[in-house]
N, CA, C, O and CB atoms as a CASP TS submission, in Angstrom:
PFRMAT TS
TARGET T0000
AUTHOR 0000-0000-0000
METHOD Language model
MODEL 1
PARENT N/A
ATOM      1  N   MET     1      12.811 -12.848   4.303  1.00  0.00           N
ATOM      2  CA  MET     1      11.779 -12.391   4.928  1.00  0.00           C
ATOM      3  C   MET     1      12.831 -11.502   4.916  1.00  0.00           C
ATOM      4  O   MET     1      13.888 -12.114   5.073  1.00  0.00           O
ATOM      5  CB  MET     1      10.951 -12.989   6.105  1.00  0.00           C
ATOM      6  N   GLY     2      13.046  -9.839   4.747  1.00  0.00           N
ATOM      7  CA  GLY     2      14.161  -8.912   5.338  1.00  0.00           C
ATOM      8  C   GLY     2      13.669  -8.161   6.928  1.00  0.00           C
ATOM      9  O   GLY     2      12.501  -8.133   7.318  1.00  0.00           O
ATOM     10  N   TRP     3      14.969  -7.534   7.765  1.00  0.00           N
ATOM     11  CA  TRP     3      14.222  -7.045   8.611  1.00  0.00           C
ATOM     12  C   TRP     3      13.330  -5.378   8.400  1.00  0.00           C
ATOM     13  O   TRP     3      13.159  -4.311   7.811  1.00  0.00           O
ATOM     14  CB  TRP     3      15.161  -7.135   9.677  1.00  0.00           C
ATOM     15  N   GLY     4      12.993  -6.396   9.521  1.00  0.00           N
ATOM     16  CA  GLY     4      11.959  -4.950  10.016  1.00  0.00           C
ATOM     17  C   GLY     4      10.421  -5.289   8.720  1.00  0.00           C
ATOM     18  O   GLY     4      10.577  -6.046   7.762  1.00  0.00           O
ATOM     19  N   VAL     5       9.152  -4.599   8.981  1.00  0.00           N
ATOM     20  CA  VAL     5       7.950  -4.551   8.368  1.00  0.00           C
ATOM     21  C   VAL     5       8.671  -5.106   6.156  1.00  0.00           C
ATOM     22  O   VAL     5       9.686  -4.758   5.553  1.00  0.00           O
ATOM     23  CB  VAL     5       7.138  -2.417   8.846  1.00  0.00           C
ATOM     24  N   GLN     6       8.023  -5.607   5.922  1.00  0.00           N
ATOM     25  CA  GLN     6       7.986  -5.994   3.970  1.00  0.00           C
ATOM     26  C   GLN     6       6.361  -6.403   3.726  1.00  0.00           C
ATOM     27  O   GLN     6       5.721  -7.438   3.539  1.00  0.00           O
ATOM     28  CB  GLN     6       9.255  -7.836   3.352  1.00  0.00           C
ATOM     29  N   PRO     7       6.178  -5.434   3.803  1.00  0.00           N
ATOM     30  CA  PRO     7       4.105  -5.345   3.561  1.00  0.00           C
ATOM     31  C   PRO     7       4.178  -5.616   1.644  1.00  0.00           C
ATOM     32  O   PRO     7       5.029  -4.929   1.079  1.00  0.00           O
ATOM     33  CB  PRO     7       3.027  -2.822   4.136  1.00  0.00           C
ATOM     34  N   TYR     8       3.544  -6.321   0.972  1.00  0.00           N
ATOM     35  CA  TYR     8       3.090  -6.324  -0.279  1.00  0.00           C
ATOM     36  C   TYR     8       1.459  -6.516  -0.346  1.00  0.00           C
ATOM     37  O   TYR     8       0.741  -6.586   0.652  1.00  0.00           O
ATOM     38  CB  TYR     8       3.855  -7.393  -1.001  1.00  0.00           C
ATOM     39  N   TRP     9       1.077  -6.578  -1.497  1.00  0.00           N
ATOM     40  CA  TRP     9       0.072  -6.517  -2.385  1.00  0.00           C
ATOM     41  C   TRP     9       0.292  -6.787  -3.734  1.00  0.00           C
ATOM     42  O   TRP     9       1.416  -6.457  -4.111  1.00  0.00           O
ATOM     43  CB  TRP     9      -0.431  -5.432  -2.311  1.00  0.00           C
ATOM     44  N   ALA    10      -0.705  -7.474  -4.900  1.00  0.00           N
ATOM     45  CA  ALA    10      -0.992  -7.458  -6.004  1.00  0.00           C
ATOM     46  C   ALA    10      -2.377  -7.335  -6.778  1.00  0.00           C
ATOM     47  O   ALA    10      -2.820  -8.355  -7.306  1.00  0.00           O
ATOM     48  CB  ALA    10      -0.478  -8.276  -6.205  1.00  0.00           C
ATOM     49  N   ASP    11      -2.906  -6.440  -6.851  1.00  0.00           N
ATOM     50  CA  ASP    11      -4.445  -6.516  -7.899  1.00  0.00           C
ATOM     51  C   ASP    11      -4.554  -6.402  -9.852  1.00  0.00           C
ATOM     52  O   ASP    11      -4.473  -5.518 -10.705  1.00  0.00           O
ATOM     53  CB  ASP    11      -5.416  -4.937  -7.332  1.00  0.00           C
ATOM     54  N   PRO    12      -4.888  -8.600  -9.769  1.00  0.00           N
ATOM     55  CA  PRO    12      -4.320  -8.493 -11.498  1.00  0.00           C
ATOM     56  C   PRO    12      -5.550  -7.330 -12.218  1.00  0.00           C
ATOM     57  O   PRO    12      -5.333  -6.739 -13.276  1.00  0.00           O
ATOM     58  CB  PRO    12      -4.459 -10.539 -12.552  1.00  0.00           C
ATOM     59  N   MET    13      -6.681  -7.188 -11.501  1.00  0.00           N
ATOM     60  CA  MET    13      -7.154  -6.937 -12.102  1.00  0.00           C
ATOM     61  C   MET    13      -7.311  -4.907 -12.683  1.00  0.00           C
ATOM     62  O   MET    13      -7.666  -4.227 -13.646  1.00  0.00           O
ATOM     63  CB  MET    13      -7.963  -7.787 -11.593  1.00  0.00           C
ATOM     64  N   GLU    14      -6.767  -4.771 -11.315  1.00  0.00           N
ATOM     65  CA  GLU    14      -6.341  -3.201 -11.355  1.00  0.00           C
ATOM     66  C   GLU    14      -4.622  -3.930 -12.429  1.00  0.00           C
ATOM     67  O   GLU    14      -3.870  -2.996 -12.152  1.00  0.00           O
ATOM     68  CB  GLU    14      -6.029  -2.143  -9.044  1.00  0.00           C
ATOM     69  N   GLY    15      -4.178  -4.417 -12.884  1.00  0.00           N
ATOM     70  CA  GLY    15      -2.719  -4.382 -12.935  1.00  0.00           C
ATOM     71  C   GLY    15      -1.591  -3.490 -12.125  1.00  0.00           C
ATOM     72  O   GLY    15      -0.710  -2.655 -12.330  1.00  0.00           O
ATOM     73  N   LEU    16      -2.213  -4.226 -11.079  1.00  0.00           N
ATOM     74  CA  LEU    16      -1.626  -3.465 -10.307  1.00  0.00           C
ATOM     75  C   LEU    16      -0.684  -3.971  -8.976  1.00  0.00           C
ATOM     76  O   LEU    16      -1.361  -4.672  -8.224  1.00  0.00           O
ATOM     77  CB  LEU    16      -2.618  -2.728  -9.998  1.00  0.00           C
ATOM     78  N   ILE    17       0.629  -3.790  -8.540  1.00  0.00           N
ATOM     79  CA  ILE    17       1.724  -4.357  -6.970  1.00  0.00           C
ATOM     80  C   ILE    17       1.743  -3.474  -6.313  1.00  0.00           C
ATOM     81  O   ILE    17       1.620  -2.376  -6.856  1.00  0.00           O
ATOM     82  CB  ILE    17       3.361  -4.754  -7.004  1.00  0.00           C
ATOM     83  N   GLY    18       1.870  -3.529  -5.164  1.00  0.00           N
ATOM     84  CA  GLY    18       1.954  -2.278  -3.753  1.00  0.00           C
ATOM     85  C   GLY    18       3.472  -3.173  -3.360  1.00  0.00           C
ATOM     86  O   GLY    18       3.775  -4.308  -3.727  1.00  0.00           O
ATOM     87  N   GLN    19       4.218  -2.270  -2.543  1.00  0.00           N
ATOM     88  CA  GLN    19       5.040  -3.183  -1.691  1.00  0.00           C
ATOM     89  C   GLN    19       5.439  -1.615  -1.354  1.00  0.00           C
ATOM     90  O   GLN    19       5.257  -0.583  -2.000  1.00  0.00           O
ATOM     91  CB  GLN    19       6.250  -4.586  -2.353  1.00  0.00           C
ATOM     92  N   ILE    20       6.110  -1.886   0.033  1.00  0.00           N
ATOM     93  CA  ILE    20       5.831  -0.947   0.908  1.00  0.00           C
ATOM     94  C   ILE    20       7.334  -1.085   1.310  1.00  0.00           C
ATOM     95  O   ILE    20       7.460  -2.292   1.515  1.00  0.00           O
ATOM     96  CB  ILE    20       4.570  -1.170   1.986  1.00  0.00           C
ATOM     97  N   TYR    21       9.026  -0.243   1.622  1.00  0.00           N
ATOM     98  CA  TYR    21       9.764  -0.938   2.864  1.00  0.00           C
ATOM     99  C   TYR    21       9.483  -0.123   3.498  1.00  0.00           C
ATOM    100  O   TYR    21       8.959   0.921   3.110  1.00  0.00           O
ATOM    101  CB  TYR    21      11.183  -1.298   2.990  1.00  0.00           C
ATOM    102  N   THR    22       9.836  -0.477   4.907  1.00  0.00           N
ATOM    103  CA  THR    22       9.857   0.432   6.079  1.00  0.00           C
ATOM    104  C   THR    22      10.847  -0.085   6.826  1.00  0.00           C
ATOM    105  O   THR    22      11.355  -1.174   6.560  1.00  0.00           O
ATOM    106  CB  THR    22       8.585   0.561   6.872  1.00  0.00           C
ATOM    107  N   ASN    23      11.246   0.738   7.943  1.00  0.00           N
ATOM    108  CA  ASN    23      12.301   1.129   8.639  1.00  0.00           C
ATOM    109  C   ASN    23      11.975   0.015  10.071  1.00  0.00           C
ATOM    110  O   ASN    23      12.865  -0.398  10.814  1.00  0.00           O
ATOM    111  CB  ASN    23      12.298   2.966   8.870  1.00  0.00           C
ATOM    112  N   LEU    24      10.315  -0.359  10.226  1.00  0.00           N
ATOM    113  CA  LEU    24       9.900   0.132  11.743  1.00  0.00           C
ATOM    114  C   LEU    24      10.710  -1.091  11.946  1.00  0.00           C
ATOM    115  O   LEU    24      10.847  -1.632  10.849  1.00  0.00           O
ATOM    116  CB  LEU    24       8.088   0.306  12.432  1.00  0.00           C
ATOM    117  N   TYR    25      11.381  -1.840  13.005  1.00  0.00           N
ATOM    118  CA  TYR    25      10.585  -2.786  13.888  1.00  0.00           C
ATOM    119  C   TYR    25      10.215  -2.794  15.264  1.00  0.00           C
ATOM    120  O   TYR    25      10.906  -2.139  16.044  1.00  0.00           O
ATOM    121  CB  TYR    25      11.087  -3.766  13.845  1.00  0.00           C
ATOM    122  N   ASN    26       9.346  -3.361  15.634  1.00  0.00           N
ATOM    123  CA  ASN    26       9.162  -3.505  17.657  1.00  0.00           C
ATOM    124  C   ASN    26       8.444  -2.082  17.161  1.00  0.00           C
ATOM    125  O   ASN    26       8.967  -1.033  17.536  1.00  0.00           O
ATOM    126  CB  ASN    26      11.081  -3.456  19.286  1.00  0.00           C
ATOM    127  N   THR    27       7.201  -2.031  16.286  1.00  0.00           N
ATOM    128  CA  THR    27       7.030  -0.881  16.283  1.00  0.00           C
ATOM    129  C   THR    27       5.258  -0.525  16.651  1.00  0.00           C
ATOM    130  O   THR    27       4.825  -1.028  15.614  1.00  0.00           O
ATOM    131  CB  THR    27       7.644  -0.460  14.930  1.00  0.00           C
ATOM    132  N   ARG    28       4.090  -0.068  17.320  1.00  0.00           N
ATOM    133  CA  ARG    28       3.507   0.765  17.084  1.00  0.00           C
ATOM    134  C   ARG    28       2.433   0.375  15.579  1.00  0.00           C
ATOM    135  O   ARG    28       1.273   0.036  15.344  1.00  0.00           O
ATOM    136  CB  ARG    28       4.540   1.813  17.110  1.00  0.00           C
ATOM    137  N   GLN    29       3.766   0.702  14.802  1.00  0.00           N
ATOM    138  CA  GLN    29       2.719   1.498  13.878  1.00  0.00           C
ATOM    139  C   GLN    29       2.492  -0.169  12.599  1.00  0.00           C
ATOM    140  O   GLN    29       2.778  -0.109  11.403  1.00  0.00           O
ATOM    141  CB  GLN    29       3.737   3.509  12.922  1.00  0.00           C
ATOM    142  N   ARG    30       2.031  -1.243  13.184  1.00  0.00           N
ATOM    143  CA  ARG    30       1.724  -2.596  13.287  1.00  0.00           C
ATOM    144  C   ARG    30       1.021  -1.458  11.102  1.00  0.00           C
ATOM    145  O   ARG    30       1.685  -1.261  10.084  1.00  0.00           O
ATOM    146  CB  ARG    30       0.276  -3.547  15.284  1.00  0.00           C
ATOM    147  N   ASP    31      -0.365  -1.121  11.415  1.00  0.00           N
ATOM    148  CA  ASP    31      -0.893  -1.239  10.332  1.00  0.00           C
ATOM    149  C   ASP    31      -0.493  -0.190   9.144  1.00  0.00           C
ATOM    150  O   ASP    31      -1.185   0.767   8.795  1.00  0.00           O
ATOM    151  CB  ASP    31      -2.153  -1.255  10.654  1.00  0.00           C
ATOM    152  N   LEU    32       0.749  -0.565   8.605  1.00  0.00           N
ATOM    153  CA  LEU    32       1.387   0.837   7.572  1.00  0.00           C
ATOM    154  C   LEU    32       0.768   0.115   6.872  1.00  0.00           C
ATOM    155  O   LEU    32      -0.352   0.583   6.671  1.00  0.00           O
ATOM    156  CB  LEU    32       3.091   1.391   7.128  1.00  0.00           C
ATOM    157  N   GLY    33       1.114  -1.819   5.860  1.00  0.00           N
ATOM    158  CA  GLY    33       0.608  -1.831   5.283  1.00  0.00           C
ATOM    159  C   GLY    33      -0.501  -1.521   4.324  1.00  0.00           C
ATOM    160  O   GLY    33      -0.551  -0.998   3.211  1.00  0.00           O
ATOM    161  N   ALA    34      -1.704  -2.230   5.476  1.00  0.00           N
ATOM    162  CA  ALA    34      -2.820  -1.651   6.014  1.00  0.00           C
ATOM    163  C   ALA    34      -3.933  -0.276   5.435  1.00  0.00           C
ATOM    164  O   ALA    34      -5.134  -0.219   5.171  1.00  0.00           O
ATOM    165  CB  ALA    34      -2.227  -1.340   7.152  1.00  0.00           C
ATOM    166  N   ARG    35      -2.987   0.548   5.423  1.00  0.00           N
ATOM    167  CA  ARG    35      -3.001   2.578   5.201  1.00  0.00           C
ATOM    168  C   ARG    35      -2.548   2.547   4.153  1.00  0.00           C
ATOM    169  O   ARG    35      -3.147   3.389   3.485  1.00  0.00           O
ATOM    170  CB  ARG    35      -2.010   3.816   6.179  1.00  0.00           C
ATOM    171  N   PHE    36      -1.308   1.724   3.172  1.00  0.00           N
ATOM    172  CA  PHE    36      -1.050   2.123   2.183  1.00  0.00           C
ATOM    173  C   PHE    36      -2.298   1.741   0.558  1.00  0.00           C
ATOM    174  O   PHE    36      -2.652   2.205  -0.526  1.00  0.00           O
ATOM    175  CB  PHE    36       0.369   1.593   2.267  1.00  0.00           C
ATOM    176  N   LEU    37      -2.622  -0.148   2.086  1.00  0.00           N
ATOM    177  CA  LEU    37      -3.501  -0.226   0.143  1.00  0.00           C
ATOM    178  C   LEU    37      -4.306   0.730  -0.012  1.00  0.00           C
ATOM    179  O   LEU    37      -4.584   1.208  -1.111  1.00  0.00           O
ATOM    180  CB  LEU    37      -4.654  -1.619  -0.351  1.00  0.00           C
ATOM    181  N   VAL    38      -4.809   1.144   1.178  1.00  0.00           N
ATOM    182  CA  VAL    38      -5.794   2.588   1.012  1.00  0.00           C
ATOM    183  C   VAL    38      -5.759   3.416   0.469  1.00  0.00           C
ATOM    184  O   VAL    38      -6.467   3.917  -0.405  1.00  0.00           O
ATOM    185  CB  VAL    38      -5.994   3.276   1.715  1.00  0.00           C
ATOM    186  N   LEU    39      -4.728   3.704   1.044  1.00  0.00           N
ATOM    187  CA  LEU    39      -4.543   5.204   0.038  1.00  0.00           C
ATOM    188  C   LEU    39      -4.470   5.007  -1.087  1.00  0.00           C
ATOM    189  O   LEU    39      -5.312   5.685  -1.675  1.00  0.00           O
ATOM    190  CB  LEU    39      -3.379   6.084   0.159  1.00  0.00           C
ATOM    191  N   THR    40      -3.965   4.492  -1.651  1.00  0.00           N
ATOM    192  CA  THR    40      -3.830   3.570  -3.019  1.00  0.00           C
ATOM    193  C   THR    40      -5.094   3.339  -3.592  1.00  0.00           C
ATOM    194  O   THR    40      -5.067   3.662  -4.779  1.00  0.00           O
ATOM    195  CB  THR    40      -3.193   2.119  -2.789  1.00  0.00           C
ATOM    196  N   TYR    41      -6.485   2.796  -3.138  1.00  0.00           N
ATOM    197  CA  TYR    41      -7.070   2.784  -3.870  1.00  0.00           C
ATOM    198  C   TYR    41      -7.982   4.284  -3.581  1.00  0.00           C
ATOM    199  O   TYR    41      -8.678   4.846  -4.427  1.00  0.00           O
ATOM    200  CB  TYR    41      -7.546   1.480  -3.924  1.00  0.00           C
ATOM    201  N   ALA    42      -7.793   4.673  -2.360  1.00  0.00           N
ATOM    202  CA  ALA    42      -7.928   6.007  -2.341  1.00  0.00           C
ATOM    203  C   ALA    42      -7.710   7.016  -3.868  1.00  0.00           C
ATOM    204  O   ALA    42      -8.629   7.559  -4.481  1.00  0.00           O
ATOM    205  CB  ALA    42      -6.926   6.337  -1.256  1.00  0.00           C
ATOM    206  N   ALA    43      -6.485   7.052  -4.167  1.00  0.00           N
ATOM    207  CA  ALA    43      -6.390   8.082  -4.728  1.00  0.00           C
ATOM    208  C   ALA    43      -6.333   7.238  -6.336  1.00  0.00           C
ATOM    209  O   ALA    43      -6.687   8.017  -7.221  1.00  0.00           O
ATOM    210  CB  ALA    43      -5.126   9.054  -4.097  1.00  0.00           C
ATOM    211  N   LEU    44      -6.145   6.519  -6.610  1.00  0.00           N
ATOM    212  CA  LEU    44      -6.580   5.664  -7.986  1.00  0.00           C
ATOM    213  C   LEU    44      -8.699   6.481  -8.176  1.00  0.00           C
ATOM    214  O   LEU    44      -9.173   7.217  -9.042  1.00  0.00           O
ATOM    215  CB  LEU    44      -6.431   3.087  -7.402  1.00  0.00           C
ATOM    216  N   GLU    45      -9.428   5.767  -6.763  1.00  0.00           N
ATOM    217  CA  GLU    45     -10.792   6.723  -7.868  1.00  0.00           C
ATOM    218  C   GLU    45     -11.273   8.284  -7.883  1.00  0.00           C
ATOM    219  O   GLU    45     -12.311   8.643  -8.440  1.00  0.00           O
ATOM    220  CB  GLU    45     -12.303   6.124  -7.514  1.00  0.00           C
ATOM    221  N   VAL    46     -10.023   9.515  -6.923  1.00  0.00           N
ATOM    222  CA  VAL    46      -9.950  10.401  -6.942  1.00  0.00           C
ATOM    223  C   VAL    46      -9.558  10.338  -9.120  1.00  0.00           C
ATOM    224  O   VAL    46     -10.334  10.460 -10.068  1.00  0.00           O
ATOM    225  CB  VAL    46      -8.995  10.851  -5.571  1.00  0.00           C
ATOM    226  N   THR    47      -8.389  10.154  -9.077  1.00  0.00           N
ATOM    227  CA  THR    47      -7.829  10.160 -10.743  1.00  0.00           C
ATOM    228  C   THR    47      -8.159   9.705 -10.922  1.00  0.00           C
ATOM    229  O   THR    47      -7.917   9.637  -9.717  1.00  0.00           O
ATOM    230  CB  THR    47      -6.892  10.030 -11.445  1.00  0.00           C
ATOM    231  N   ALA    48      -8.944   8.652 -11.428  1.00  0.00           N
ATOM    232  CA  ALA    48     -10.704   8.665 -11.818  1.00  0.00           C
ATOM    233  C   ALA    48     -11.164   9.071 -11.690  1.00  0.00           C
ATOM    234  O   ALA    48     -11.438   9.334 -12.861  1.00  0.00           O
ATOM    235  CB  ALA    48     -11.550   8.216 -11.695  1.00  0.00           C
ATOM    236  N   ALA    49     -11.884   9.704 -11.086  1.00  0.00           N
ATOM    237  CA  ALA    49     -13.001  10.205 -11.485  1.00  0.00           C
ATOM    238  C   ALA    49     -12.685  12.402 -11.784  1.00  0.00           C
ATOM    239  O   ALA    49     -13.570  13.202 -12.086  1.00  0.00           O
ATOM    240  CB  ALA    49     -14.229   9.570 -10.029  1.00  0.00           C
ATOM    241  N   ASP    50     -10.721  12.823 -11.472  1.00  0.00           N
ATOM    242  CA  ASP    50     -11.217  13.367 -12.098  1.00  0.00           C
ATOM    243  C   ASP    50     -11.189  13.610 -14.289  1.00  0.00           C
ATOM    244  O   ASP    50     -11.047  14.487 -15.141  1.00  0.00           O
ATOM    245  CB  ASP    50     -10.910  14.188 -11.190  1.00  0.00           C
ATOM    246  N   ILE    51     -11.327  12.785 -14.213  1.00  0.00           N
ATOM    247  CA  ILE    51     -10.768  12.098 -16.374  1.00  0.00           C
ATOM    248  C   ILE    51     -12.185  12.561 -16.062  1.00  0.00           C
ATOM    249  O   ILE    51     -13.022  12.269 -15.207  1.00  0.00           O
ATOM    250  CB  ILE    51     -10.141   9.774 -17.354  1.00  0.00           C
ATOM    251  N   PRO    52     -12.109  13.559 -17.294  1.00  0.00           N
ATOM    252  CA  PRO    52     -13.161  13.888 -18.430  1.00  0.00           C
ATOM    253  C   PRO    52     -13.992  12.800 -18.656  1.00  0.00           C
ATOM    254  O   PRO    52     -14.878  12.867 -19.508  1.00  0.00           O
ATOM    255  CB  PRO    52     -12.546  14.252 -19.779  1.00  0.00           C
TER
END
């Protein structure tokens, strides 16, 4: 583990790996990784809905 927060996750069914590097150490933004996960899947849903 490095300095700060480096959340990551993998979804083999979607063929997706998510990792975000931050410089947030000792901050109140502890849910940044969870927000990143939600926004990633929301973007996938919007993209899938736009495909005819």
